[in-house]
C-alpha positions as CSV (number, residue, x, y, z in Angstrom):
1,M,-17.5,-51.0,51.6
2,K,-21.2,-52.0,51.0
3,Y,-22.4,-48.7,52.6
4,R,-20.1,-46.6,50.4
5,T,-21.6,-48.2,47.3
6,V,-25.1,-47.6,48.5
7,I,-24.3,-44.0,49.3
8,L,-22.7,-43.5,45.8
9,I,-25.7,-45.0,44.1
10,G,-28.0,-42.8,46.2
11,L,-26.0,-39.7,45.2
12,L,-26.1,-40.7,41.5
13,S,-29.8,-41.4,41.7
14,A,-30.4,-38.0,43.3
15,C,-28.5,-36.4,40.3
16,G,-30.6,-38.4,37.8
17,L,-27.8,-40.8,36.9
18,V,-28.0,-44.4,37.8
19,P,-25.4,-47.0,36.9
20,G,-26.7,-48.7,33.8
21,G,-29.4,-46.0,33.5
22,F,-29.7,-42.8,31.5
23,D,-30.0,-39.1,32.2
24,K,-33.5,-38.6,33.7
25,S,-33.4,-35.0,32.4
26,R,-31.3,-32.8,30.1
27,P,-31.0,-29.1,29.9
28,V,-32.5,-27.6,26.7
29,S,-29.7,-26.8,24.4
30,P,-29.0,-26.4,20.6
31,V,-29.3,-30.2,20.1
32,F,-33.0,-29.9,20.9
33,D,-35.6,-29.2,18.2
34,V,-37.6,-26.1,19.3
35,L,-40.9,-25.3,17.8
36,A,-42.3,-21.8,18.4
37,L,-46.0,-21.0,18.3
38,A,-48.5,-18.6,19.8
39,S,-51.0,-19.7,22.5
40,P,-54.7,-18.9,22.0
41,S,-54.2,-15.8,24.3
42,G,-51.3,-14.7,22.0
43,A,-48.4,-15.7,24.4
44,S,-45.2,-16.8,22.7
45,T,-44.8,-20.6,23.3
46,E,-42.0,-23.0,22.7
47,I,-41.8,-26.8,22.8
48,A,-38.3,-28.4,22.9
49,V,-37.5,-32.1,22.3
50,T,-34.6,-34.3,21.7
51,A,-33.9,-38.1,21.5
52,F,-31.0,-40.3,22.1
53,E,-30.2,-44.0,22.4
54,H,-29.8,-46.1,25.6
55,D,-29.6,-49.9,25.6
56,G,-31.1,-50.1,22.1
57,K,-34.2,-48.0,23.0
58,A,-35.1,-44.4,22.0
59,I,-35.0,-42.0,25.0
60,V,-37.0,-38.8,24.5
61,C,-36.9,-35.5,26.5
62,A,-39.4,-32.7,26.3
63,A,-40.3,-29.3,27.8
64,A,-42.7,-26.5,26.9
65,G,-42.8,-22.9,28.0
66,G,-44.8,-19.7,27.5
67,G,-48.6,-19.4,28.0
68,D,-50.6,-20.8,30.9
69,A,-50.2,-24.4,32.3
70,G,-53.4,-25.7,30.6
71,W,-52.1,-24.5,27.2
72,L,-48.7,-26.2,27.8
73,E,-50.4,-29.4,28.8
74,T,-52.4,-29.3,25.5
75,V,-49.2,-28.6,23.5
76,L,-47.3,-31.5,25.1
77,N,-50.2,-33.9,24.8
78,S,-50.5,-33.0,21.1
79,A,-46.8,-33.4,20.3
80,T,-45.2,-36.2,18.3
81,I,-41.4,-36.7,18.0
82,Y,-40.0,-37.9,14.7
83,I,-36.5,-39.0,13.6
84,N,-35.9,-39.3,9.8
85,G,-39.7,-39.0,9.3
86,E,-40.4,-42.0,11.6
87,E,-42.6,-41.6,14.7
88,I,-40.6,-42.2,17.9
89,A,-43.1,-41.0,20.6
90,A,-46.4,-39.3,20.8
91,G,-48.3,-37.5,23.6
92,L,-45.5,-36.1,25.7
93,A,-47.4,-35.6,28.9
94,F,-44.2,-36.3,30.9
95,G,-42.6,-33.1,29.6
96,A,-41.8,-30.1,31.9
97,R,-44.1,-27.1,31.9
98,Y,-42.7,-23.6,32.3
99,P,-45.7,-21.3,32.3
100,D,-45.1,-17.7,31.3
101,Q,-41.4,-18.4,30.7
102,N,-39.8,-16.8,27.7
103,G,-37.2,-19.2,26.2
104,L,-36.3,-22.7,27.3
105,T,-32.5,-22.8,26.9
106,G,-31.0,-24.2,30.1
107,S,-34.3,-25.4,31.5
108,D,-34.6,-29.1,32.5
109,A,-36.4,-31.4,30.1
110,P,-37.4,-34.7,31.7
111,C,-36.5,-37.8,29.7
112,V,-38.3,-41.2,29.4
113,E,-37.6,-44.5,27.7
114,T,-39.9,-45.3,24.8
115,A,-40.9,-48.7,23.4
116,T,-39.3,-47.7,20.1
117,A,-36.1,-49.6,19.1
118,W,-33.2,-47.3,18.2
119,K,-32.2,-47.7,14.5
120,P,-28.6,-47.1,13.4
121,D,-29.7,-44.4,10.9
122,Y,-31.2,-42.4,13.9
123,T,-27.6,-41.8,15.1
124,G,-26.6,-38.2,14.2
125,A,-30.1,-37.3,13.0
126,K,-32.0,-34.6,14.8
127,A,-35.3,-35.4,16.5
128,R,-38.2,-33.2,15.2
129,V,-41.4,-32.2,16.8
130,A,-44.8,-31.8,15.2
131,L,-48.1,-30.8,16.8
132,D,-51.7,-31.9,16.1
133,L,-53.8,-29.3,17.8
134,A,-57.0,-30.1,15.7
135,G,-58.6,-31.5,18.8
136,G,-57.3,-28.7,21.1
């Protein structure tokens, strides 16, 4: 029986689901906030973010697509996620990069736990993304 449990946990881990854990990635969908902008070369670029609660902490997911990999890195590093005007996470270097891809719907967005405590008024509110590209 012990080996069946280990195999089950191994399979769940491979799928990004660990008992007591959270989804390690989510597909970009309408629940994500998507910000469209143009890269310096004129390529259409999108950054998509969402947030949810797990064990009292805010979990954030992010992906960026369009333009070259260096530009997408700049976009993710310059991004901040807000819920109800409160900063949840900044500098989304963990986010997936999809260079030269038009549209992010269905693409995997990695998720990480933040140090931000989840507040009851966050529930049902949409996460929003803002960029500070002044340095980039």
